[in-house]
C-alpha positions in Angstrom: 1.2 7.6 -4.6 -2.3 8.4 -3.3 -3.9 5.0 -2.7 -7.3 4.8 -1.1 -10.0 2.2 -0.7 -12.6 2.3 -3.5 -15.3 0.3 -5.2 -14.3 -1.3 -8.5 -15.7 -4.1 -10.7 -15.3 -6.0 -13.9 -17.6 -8.7 -15.3 -16.2 -11.3 -12.9 -15.9 -9.6 -9.5 -16.7 -6.5 -7.5 -14.3 -5.1 -5.0 -15.6 -3.0 -2.1 -13.8 -1.6 0.9 -14.3 -4.2 3.6 -17.1 -3.2 6.0 -19.4 -4.6 8.7 -22.1 -5.6 6.1 -19.5 -8.1 4.6 -18.7 -9.7 7.9 -21.2 -12.7 8.0 -20.6 -13.7 4.4 -16.8 -13.4 4.8 -17.0 -15.5 8.0 -18.9 -18.2 6.1 -16.4 -18.2 3.2 -13.5 -18.4 5.6 -15.1 -21.4 7.4 -15.2 -23.3 4.1 -11.5 -24.2 4.2 -10.1 -24.8 7.7 -6.9 -26.4 6.5 -5.7 -23.3 4.7 -5.8 -21.3 7.9 -4.0 -24.1 9.8 -1.4 -24.8 7.2 -0.7 -21.7 5.1 -1.8 -18.4 6.4 0.2 -16.2 8.9 -3.0 -15.3 10.8 -6.1 -17.5 11.2 -9.6 -16.4 10.1 -11.1 -19.9 11.0 -14.3 -19.7 13.0 -12.7 -19.6 16.4 -10.3 -16.9 15.3 -12.5 -14.9 13.0 -13.6 -12.2 15.4 -10.0 -11.4 16.5 -8.8 -11.4 12.8 -11.7 -9.2 11.8 -10.9 -6.7 14.6 -7.2 -6.7 13.6 -8.1 -5.9 9.9 -10.5 -3.2 10.9 -7.8 -1.6 13.2 -5.3 -1.8 10.4 -7.8 -0.2 8.0 -8.2 2.7 10.4 -4.4 3.2 10.9 -3.8 2.9 7.1 -1.4 0.0 7.3 -3.9 -2.2 5.4 -6.6 -1.3 2.9 -8.8 -4.4 2.9 -11.4 -5.2 0.3 -14.3 -7.6 0.1 -14.4 -9.7 -3.1 -17.9 -10.2 -4.3 -19.2 -12.6 -7.0 -22.9 -12.1 -8.0 -23.4 -9.8 -5.1 -22.1 -12.3 -2.4 -18.8 -11.8 -0.5 -16.7 -14.8 -1.3 -13.4 -13.6 0.0 -11.0 -10.7 0.6 -7.9 -9.1 -0.6 -5.9 -6.1 0.6 -3.3 -3.5 0.0 -0.7 -3.9 2.7 1.8 -1.3 3.9 1.2 1.4 1.3 4.2 3.6 1.2 3.4 6.9 -0.5 6.9 8.3 -0.2 8.4 5.4 -2.1 5.4 4.6 -4.2 5.2 1.0 -3.2 2.5 -1.3 -1.9 2.0 -5.0 -1.3 -1.2 -6.9 -2.4 -1.9 -9.7 -0.1 -4.2 -11.0 2.7 -6.1 -12.7 -0.1 -8.5 -15.6 0.5 -11.3 -17.0 -1.6 -14.0 -19.6 -0.9 -12.7 -22.9 -2.3 -15.5 -23.0 -4.9 -14.1 -19.7 -6.4 -10.5 -20.9 -6.8 -9.0 -21.8 -10.2 -11.3 -19.7 -12.3 -11.6 -16.0 -13.2 -11.9 -14.6 -9.6 -8.2 -14.3 -8.7 -7.0 -12.9 -12.0 -10.0 -10.6 -12.2 -9.5 -9.3 -8.6 -5.8 -8.8 -9.1 -6.5 -7.0 -12.4 -8.6 -4.4 -10.5 -6.1 -4.2 -7.6 -3.1 -3.7 -9.8 -4.9 -1.2 -12.0 -5.9 0.9 -9.1 -2.4 0.8 -7.5 -0.6 1.8 -10.7 -3.2 4.5 -11.5 -2.7 5.9 -8.0 1.0 6.3 -8.7 2.6 3.1 -7.5 6.1 2.4 -9.0 6.2 -1.1 -7.5 3.6 -3.6 -6.4 4.9 -6.5 -4.3 3.2 -9.9 -3.6 4.5 -12.1 -0.8 3.7 -15.8 -0.7 4.5 -18.5 1.8 7.2 -20.7 0.2 5.2 -23.9 0.9 2.1 -22.5 -0.9 2.8 -23.8 -4.4 -0.7 -23.0 -5.7 -0.3 -19.3 -4.9 3.3 -19.2 -6.1 2.1 -20.5 -9.5 -0.8 -18.1 -9.6 1.4 -15.1 -8.9 3.8 -16.1 -11.7 0.9 -16.7 -14.0 -0.2 -13.1 -13.3 3.2 -12.0 -14.8 5.0 -11.0 -11.6 8.7 -11.5 -11.3 10.1 -13.6 -8.5 12.8 -11.6 -6.7 13.9 -14.1 -4.1 13.1 -15.9 -0.9 13.3 -14.4 2.6 14.5 -17.3 4.7 12.9 -17.7 8.1 11.1 -14.5 7.4 8.3 -14.7 10.0 6.6 -16.9 12.5 3.0 -17.8 11.6 0.2 -18.1 14.2 0.8 -21.9 14.6 4.5 -21.3 15.5 5.8 -22.6 12.1 8.7 -20.6 10.8 7.9 -19.4 7.3 10.1 -18.7 4.3 8.5 -15.9 2.1 8.8 -15.8 -1.6 8.8 -12.2 -2.8 7.4 -11.2 -6.2 6.9 -7.8 -7.8 5.5 -5.9 -10.8 7.0 -2.6 -11.7 5.0 0.3 -13.3 6.9 -0.1 -16.6 5.9 -3.8 -16.6 2.2 -3.2 -15.9 1.1 -2.6 -19.6 2.4 -6.0 -20.6 1.0 -7.7 -17.5 -2.3 -6.0 -18.0 -2.5 -7.1 -21.6 -1.8 -10.7 -20.6 -4.4 -10.6 -17.8 -7.0 -9.1 -20.1 -6.4 -11.8 -22.7 -6.6 -14.5 -20.0 -9.8 -13.1 -18.6 -11.4 -13.0 -22.1 -11.2 -16.8 -22.1 -13.7 -17.0 -19.2 
């Protein structure tokens, strides 16, 4: 698997490798929903934590442990999504670190962005793409299932989030041989928007 950051787009979203010119718009998008950072995410990107979170993501982009992307709608950065822990030897990667401005949830943005991310991962040689979701995040769990991912199980007491809460993590995956059916379902869904 040879997975690298790249620009990609469809009629709903554009993905670009996250860069300094996205910073201000991403910070504004992250400030639009403070409760999600407090209640659901393992790391905070709320205004008082944004700079440290940004610095962490940029360091991870340099060391290759994350491949973060800005999500743009009509030329404006409305969120982010990332490849996490790409493992070339085993041809696996996680898609996560995803956040969208609240105004962009529930429509075509998430399925359109995931369509681009999944396509690039599988075209790059991935055998397996994993998606991890906090067990209490029912909206994201439903969205991942709607994508066509398979729930594999729940990692109990998997991690401690930034607030000190102990998180259970629901693990989902899509395998390379499942991708054509998942892609067809996503394409049909996106045609409805």
